[in-house]
C-alpha positions in Angstrom: -103.4 -130.2 69.1 -102.1 -132.6 71.5 -101.6 -131.4 75.0 -103.3 -128.0 74.1 -105.5 -128.6 77.2 -102.6 -129.0 79.7 -100.8 -126.0 78.4 -104.0 -123.9 78.9 -103.8 -125.0 82.4 -100.2 -124.2 82.9 -101.0 -120.5 81.9 -103.5 -120.0 84.3 -102.4 -122.1 87.1 -101.5 -119.4 89.6 -105.0 -117.8 89.2 -106.6 -121.4 89.3 -104.6 -122.4 92.2 -106.0 -119.4 94.3 -109.7 -120.0 93.1 -109.9 -123.7 93.6 -107.1 -124.7 96.3 -106.7 -121.3 98.2 -104.1 -121.3 100.7 -102.1 -118.8 102.7 -99.0 -120.2 101.0 -99.3 -119.5 97.4 -96.9 -122.4 96.4 -99.1 -125.0 97.9 -102.1 -123.5 95.9 -99.8 -123.9 92.6 -98.6 -127.5 93.7 -102.3 -128.6 94.0 -102.7 -127.3 90.4 -99.8 -129.2 89.1 -101.0 -132.4 91.1 -104.2 -132.1 89.1 -102.2 -133.2 85.9 -101.6 -136.5 87.8 -105.2 -136.9 88.1 -105.3 -136.5 84.3 -102.6 -138.7 83.4 -103.8 -141.5 85.8 -106.9 -141.5 83.6 -105.1 -141.7 80.2 -104.6 -145.4 80.0 -108.3 -145.9 80.8 -109.2 -143.7 78.1 -106.9 -145.2 75.8 -108.4 -148.7 76.5 -111.9 -147.5 76.2 -111.5 -145.5 72.9 -108.9 -147.9 71.5 -111.2 -151.1 72.1 -114.2 -149.1 70.3 -111.6 -148.0 67.3 -110.5 -151.3 66.8 -114.3 -152.8 66.3 -115.9 -149.6 64.8 -113.1 -147.4 63.4 -110.7 -144.7 64.4 -112.5 -142.0 62.8 -115.6 -141.9 65.1 -113.6 -142.7 68.0 -111.1 -139.6 67.3 -114.3 -137.5 66.9 -115.7 -138.1 70.1 -112.6 -138.0 72.1 -111.3 -134.7 70.6 -114.8 -133.2 70.9 -114.6 -134.5 74.4 -111.5 -133.1 75.2 -112.4 -129.5 73.9 -115.9 -129.5 75.6 -114.0 -130.7 79.2 -111.6 -128.0 78.8 -114.7 -125.2 78.1 -116.3 -126.5 81.2 -113.4 -125.6 83.5 -114.5 -122.0 82.3 -117.8 -122.1 83.8 -116.8 -123.9 87.2 -117.8 -122.3 90.3 -115.0 -121.5 92.7 -114.2 -122.2 96.2 -115.6 -118.6 97.2 -119.0 -119.6 95.6 -119.3 -123.2 96.4 -116.7 -124.0 99.2 -114.8 -127.3 99.0 -117.2 -128.6 96.4 -115.4 -126.5 93.6 -112.1 -128.2 94.2 -113.9 -131.5 94.0 -115.6 -130.5 90.9 -112.5 -129.4 89.2 -110.7 -133.0 90.0 -113.6 -134.6 88.8 -113.5 -132.9 85.6 -109.8 -133.5 85.5 -110.6 -137.2 85.6 -113.1 -137.0 82.7 -110.8 -135.1 80.8 -108.0 -137.5 81.1 -110.4 -140.1 79.9 -110.9 -138.3 76.7 -107.3 -137.2 76.5 -106.5 -141.0 76.4 -108.7 -141.5 73.8 -107.1 -139.0 71.4 -103.8 -140.8 72.4 -105.1 -144.2 71.5 -106.6 -143.0 68.1 -103.5 -141.1 67.0 -102.8 -144.2 64.4 -105.3 -142.6 62.3 -102.6 -140.3 61.0 -100.4 -142.9 59.8 -103.3 -145.2 58.6 -104.7 -142.4 56.4 -101.4 -141.7 54.3 -99.6 -143.7 51.7 -97.2 -146.4 53.1 -94.1 -144.8 52.4 -95.3 -141.6 54.4 -96.4 -143.3 57.5 -93.0 -143.0 59.5 -92.9 -139.5 58.6 -96.4 -138.9 59.8 -95.9 -140.8 62.8 -93.0 -138.6 63.9 -95.0 -135.6 62.8 -97.8 -136.8 65.2 -95.8 -137.9 68.1 -93.6 -135.1 68.0 -95.1 -132.1 66.4 -98.5 -132.6 68.0 -97.4 -131.3 71.4 -95.4 -128.7 70.0 -98.3 -127.4 67.9 -100.5 -127.8 71.0 -97.9 -125.7 73.0 -97.8 -123.1 70.2 -101.7 -122.7 69.9 -102.0 -122.4 73.9 -99.4 -119.5 73.7 -101.1 -117.6 71.0 -104.2 -117.9 73.0 -102.6 -116.8 76.1 -101.1 -113.8 74.3 -104.6 -112.9 72.8 -106.8 -113.3 76.2 -104.1 -111.5 78.3 -104.0 -108.7 76.1 -107.7 -108.5 76.2 -108.0 -108.7 79.9 -105.1 -106.9 81.4 -104.1 -106.9 85.1 -107.0 -107.7 87.4 -109.3 -108.5 84.3 -107.3 -111.8 83.6 -108.0 -112.9 87.4 -111.6 -112.0 87.2 -112.7 -113.3 83.6 -109.8 -113.8 81.4 -108.6 -117.2 82.8 -112.2 -118.6 82.0 -111.6 -117.5 78.3 -108.4 -119.5 78.3 -110.4 -122.6 79.1 -113.1 -121.5 76.8 -110.6 -121.5 73.9 -110.6 -125.4 74.3 -113.6 -125.4 72.1 -111.6 -124.4 69.1 -109.9 -127.8 69.2 -113.1 -129.5 69.1 -114.3 -127.3 66.0 -111.0 -127.9 64.4 -111.1 -131.8 64.9 -114.6 -131.9 63.6 -113.4 -130.0 60.5 -110.4 -132.1 60.0 -111.7 -135.7 60.8 -115.1 -135.2 59.0 -113.0 -134.5 55.7 -111.1 -137.9 56.2 -112.4 -140.9 54.3 -113.2 -144.1 56.3 -109.7 -145.8 57.0 -109.9 -149.6 56.2 -109.0 -152.0 58.8 -105.6 -152.8 58.6 -103.6 -156.1 59.8 -100.5 -154.1 59.9 -99.0 -150.8 59.3 -95.5 -152.2 58.6 
């Protein structure tokens, strides 16, 4: 599910650009949306430090559940944000603040990826690390593509610009539900001195 939230934003970037960063030059609106990726990326190390420290003391499972749910809830909240037409410049500011918050949770997910390698037998840890590191983003992209296909089919033409883009963000809650289901099923991982 890694980067699912970021791929969702890519699919709705032209619409979001006009609603939250309107400009007479559409490319500038689009550039503002893409710049919001930087806001998320800036906060990832902060989230990794916070969640990593917590996970080291209290375990990866709880930290991963909170981080996963946080990313999903933050994604869904984008779907209820007021636009510039509704609240003026505050819409842009709220959008960017929510990107900051989401970045912290995304950093938390990254910091606790090791749960995948800690929860398998030693001979499978390298393989699992590769699957998580390389496959997580691919799976997130695939799922975002499927969601876009479904939502754009259900909201053709102007309907996507009016409410379909919001459904894309609401789909972020699916990652939270999936994460809770998977991580609740994991047994508590013992504290490990080395993963070698």
